[in-house]
C-alpha positions as CSV (number, residue, x, y, z in Angstrom):
1,M,209.6,140.0,-0.7
2,K,206.7,137.8,0.4
3,L,203.5,138.7,2.2
4,A,202.3,137.1,5.4
5,V,199.2,137.8,7.6
6,Q,198.7,137.2,11.3
7,E,196.5,134.3,12.1
8,Q,193.9,136.2,14.2
9,L,193.1,138.3,11.1
10,L,192.1,135.4,9.0
11,P,188.6,133.7,8.7
12,G,188.6,130.0,9.2
13,R,188.5,127.4,12.1
14,T,191.8,125.7,11.4
15,L,195.2,126.8,10.2
16,Q,194.6,124.9,7.1
17,E,191.4,126.8,6.4
18,K,193.0,130.1,7.3
19,F,196.0,129.4,5.0
20,A,193.7,128.4,2.1
21,F,191.9,131.8,2.5
22,A,195.2,133.7,2.8
23,V,196.7,132.2,-0.4
24,E,193.5,132.9,-2.3
25,A,193.6,136.5,-0.9
26,G,197.2,137.0,-2.2
27,F,199.4,136.1,0.8
28,D,202.2,133.6,1.0
29,A,202.3,132.7,4.7
30,I,200.7,133.0,8.2
31,E,202.4,134.7,11.1
32,L,201.6,132.8,14.3
33,R,200.9,134.4,17.7
34,G,202.7,133.0,20.8
35,K,200.6,133.2,23.9
36,G,202.0,132.6,27.4
37,D,201.6,129.7,29.8
38,F,203.3,127.5,27.3
39,H,200.2,127.6,25.2
40,F,202.2,127.8,22.0
41,A,204.1,124.5,22.9
42,G,200.7,123.0,23.5
43,R,199.8,123.7,19.9
44,L,202.7,121.6,18.5
45,T,200.6,118.7,17.3
46,E,198.2,121.2,15.5
47,L,201.2,123.1,14.1
48,K,202.9,119.9,12.8
49,R,199.7,118.7,11.2
50,A,199.3,122.1,9.5
51,L,202.9,122.0,8.3
52,A,202.4,118.6,6.8
53,D,199.4,120.0,5.0
54,G,201.5,122.7,3.4
55,V,200.7,125.6,5.7
56,V,203.7,128.1,5.6
57,M,204.3,129.5,9.1
58,P,207.7,131.2,9.3
59,T,207.4,133.5,12.3
60,V,205.9,133.9,15.7
61,C,204.8,137.2,17.2
62,V,204.8,137.1,21.0
63,D,201.4,137.6,22.6
64,M,202.0,137.5,26.3
65,P,201.0,139.7,29.3
66,H,204.6,140.4,30.3
67,F,207.9,140.6,28.5
68,I,211.7,140.3,28.8
69,G,212.1,143.9,30.0
70,D,209.5,143.7,32.8
71,F,210.4,145.5,36.0
72,D,209.6,142.4,38.0
73,A,212.3,139.7,38.0
74,A,209.9,136.8,38.2
75,R,207.9,138.0,35.2
76,R,211.2,138.5,33.2
77,K,212.2,135.0,34.0
78,D,208.8,133.6,32.9
79,A,209.0,135.7,29.7
80,I,212.4,134.2,28.9
81,Q,211.2,130.7,29.6
82,Q,208.1,131.2,27.4
83,L,210.2,132.6,24.5
84,R,212.7,129.7,24.8
85,S,209.8,127.3,24.4
86,Q,208.5,129.2,21.4
87,L,211.9,129.2,19.8
88,T,212.1,125.5,20.2
89,V,208.7,125.0,18.6
90,I,209.4,127.2,15.6
91,G,212.7,125.5,15.2
92,E,210.9,122.1,15.0
93,L,208.7,123.6,12.3
94,G,211.7,124.8,10.3
95,G,210.7,128.5,10.7
96,L,212.6,131.7,10.9
97,G,212.1,132.7,14.5
98,V,210.2,134.5,17.2
99,M,209.9,138.3,17.7
100,T,209.4,140.2,20.9
101,P,209.5,143.9,22.1
102,A,211.4,144.8,25.2
103,S,208.0,145.3,26.8
104,W,204.6,146.5,25.8
105,G,202.4,148.9,27.8
106,Q,204.6,148.7,30.9
107,F,205.8,152.3,31.0
108,S,206.1,155.4,28.9
109,R,208.3,158.5,29.6
110,R,205.6,160.5,27.8
111,L,202.9,159.8,30.4
112,P,202.9,160.4,34.2
113,P,204.8,159.7,36.3
114,F,207.4,160.1,33.5
115,E,210.4,158.6,35.3
116,P,210.5,154.8,35.3
117,P,211.5,152.9,38.4
118,R,214.7,151.6,36.7
119,S,217.6,153.5,35.2
120,A,218.5,153.4,31.5
121,E,221.7,151.5,32.4
122,E,219.6,148.9,34.3
123,D,217.2,148.6,31.4
124,R,220.1,147.8,29.1
125,E,221.5,145.3,31.6
126,V,218.3,143.3,31.9
127,L,217.6,143.3,28.1
128,T,221.2,142.3,27.3
129,E,221.0,139.4,29.8
130,A,217.7,138.2,28.4
131,L,218.7,138.5,24.8
132,G,221.9,136.7,25.5
133,V,220.1,133.7,27.0
134,L,217.5,133.7,24.1
135,G,220.2,134.3,21.5
136,E,222.1,131.2,22.6
137,H,218.9,129.1,22.7
138,A,217.9,130.4,19.2
139,Q,221.4,129.5,17.9
140,R,221.1,126.0,19.1
141,N,217.7,125.6,17.5
142,G,218.7,127.2,14.2
143,V,216.3,130.1,14.5
144,L,216.4,133.8,15.4
145,I,215.2,135.9,18.3
146,M,214.1,139.2,16.8
147,L,213.8,142.4,18.8
148,E,211.0,144.8,17.8
149,P,211.2,148.5,18.6
150,L,207.9,150.0,19.7
151,N,206.8,153.6,19.8
152,R,207.5,155.9,22.9
153,Y,203.9,155.6,24.2
154,E,204.0,151.8,24.3
155,N,207.6,151.2,25.5
156,H,210.3,153.3,27.0
157,M,213.3,151.1,26.3
158,V,213.7,150.4,22.6
159,N,212.0,152.8,20.2
160,T,214.1,152.9,17.0
161,L,215.7,150.4,14.7
162,A,219.1,151.8,15.6
163,E,218.4,151.1,19.3
164,A,217.4,147.6,18.5
165,V,220.5,147.0,16.4
166,S,222.6,147.9,19.3
167,Y,221.5,144.7,21.1
168,C,222.5,142.4,18.2
169,A,225.5,141.0,19.9
170,M,225.3,137.6,18.1
171,D,224.1,136.4,14.8
172,S,221.0,134.8,16.2
173,I,219.7,138.2,17.6
174,R,218.2,140.3,14.9
175,V,215.7,143.2,14.4
176,V,212.1,143.5,13.3
177,G,210.8,146.7,11.6
178,D,207.2,147.8,12.1
179,T,205.9,150.5,9.8
180,Y,203.4,151.8,12.4
181,H,206.0,152.3,15.1
182,M,208.6,153.6,12.6
183,N,206.1,156.3,11.5
184,I,206.2,157.7,15.0
185,E,209.8,157.2,15.9
186,E,212.1,157.3,12.9
187,D,213.1,160.7,11.6
188,D,213.6,159.2,8.1
189,P,212.1,155.7,7.9
190,C,213.9,154.9,4.6
191,R,217.3,155.9,5.9
192,S,216.7,153.9,9.1
193,L,215.8,150.8,7.1
194,A,218.9,151.2,5.0
195,E,221.1,151.6,8.0
196,A,219.5,148.6,9.9
197,A,219.5,146.4,6.8
198,P,222.4,144.1,7.8
199,Y,220.4,143.2,11.0
200,L,216.8,143.4,9.6
201,A,215.3,139.9,9.6
202,H,211.6,140.7,9.4
203,M,209.0,143.4,8.7
204,Q,205.6,144.0,10.1
205,I,203.3,146.3,8.1
206,S,200.3,148.5,9.0
207,E,199.3,152.0,8.3
208,S,200.0,155.3,10.1
209,N,196.6,154.8,11.9
210,R,197.3,151.1,12.7
211,N,194.7,150.0,10.1
212,Q,195.5,148.1,6.9
213,P,198.0,149.6,4.4
214,G,196.3,152.0,2.1
215,T,194.1,153.7,4.7
216,G,196.6,156.2,6.0
217,H,199.5,158.4,4.9
218,L,202.6,156.2,4.8
219,D,204.8,156.4,1.7
220,W,204.7,152.7,0.8
221,G,206.4,153.2,-2.5
222,A,209.4,154.8,-0.9
223,Q,209.7,152.3,2.0
224,L,209.3,149.2,0.0
225,A,211.7,150.5,-2.7
226,T,214.2,151.0,0.1
227,L,213.8,147.4,1.3
228,D,214.2,146.2,-2.3
229,A,217.3,148.3,-2.8
230,V,219.0,146.9,0.4
231,G,218.3,143.4,-0.7
232,Y,215.6,142.6,1.9
233,D,213.9,139.4,0.7
234,G,212.0,138.4,3.8
235,Y,208.4,138.7,4.8
236,L,206.1,141.7,5.1
237,A,203.7,140.5,7.8
238,L,200.3,142.2,8.1
239,E,199.8,143.2,11.8
240,C,197.0,145.7,12.1
241,R,193.4,146.4,12.7
242,L,191.1,145.8,9.8
243,R,188.8,148.5,8.6
244,G,186.1,146.3,7.2
245,E,185.4,142.6,6.9
246,P,188.4,140.4,6.3
247,E,186.9,138.6,3.4
248,I,186.9,142.0,1.6
249,V,189.7,143.9,3.2
250,L,192.5,141.2,3.1
251,P,192.4,140.7,-0.7
252,Q,192.4,144.4,-1.3
253,T,195.3,144.9,1.1
254,A,197.4,142.2,-0.5
255,A,196.7,143.7,-4.0
256,F,197.6,147.2,-2.7
257,V,200.9,146.1,-1.2
258,R,201.9,144.0,-4.2
259,K,201.6,147.1,-6.5
260,F,204.9,148.3,-4.9
261,L,206.8,145.0,-5.0
């Protein structure tokens, strides 16, 4: 397994500077963030220059105000178009793919008014349609579209790895595990990882409190041993808040995680 860190967590003005710091701190790659309004495609020259300079950028984490599971059809359509563009770009860079949740912050059954304006069947229909379009585009570009389950307070449609796996209707649709969300939603995180293993393409890591690994109560030894046992050899991408300055925290975090690898 290899370590990555999201670009916004790294000090430095350019991706080259950020990557130099990341490698020195103990990481192997940078995870990019894909903003909306085709901002990510607008970075193509910057990204190609960074790639030529040896910056490793395998994955993109969507960073948009609306998502493929939006209640509004126009916003769903825009999210699909944005993700198609991001898949094209990461394909040009020779990367792994782009990840997205069904939605984020749109609705929770755990908060008033408790009942969403769309049925579970309709939820599944819109997600299946969106992922079908994105899966076909990902396949043409030699990359993956990866669905990330979020916890019940941030998303009402896809909360567990098993639920995400149920949408993997083609080889170009895969699943992302996130240790923070898993801590809330999975009855047994290790068993869930093992069962999702054939579809697990990527992992994001943070603590039970959403800060960096080592500041909470997650059993890192058990979860990382499970990933090793099922043959997962992808990235562990740091997506979290940092408790402390990145110049101090990031090297400590990389060293902490590597103890279990």
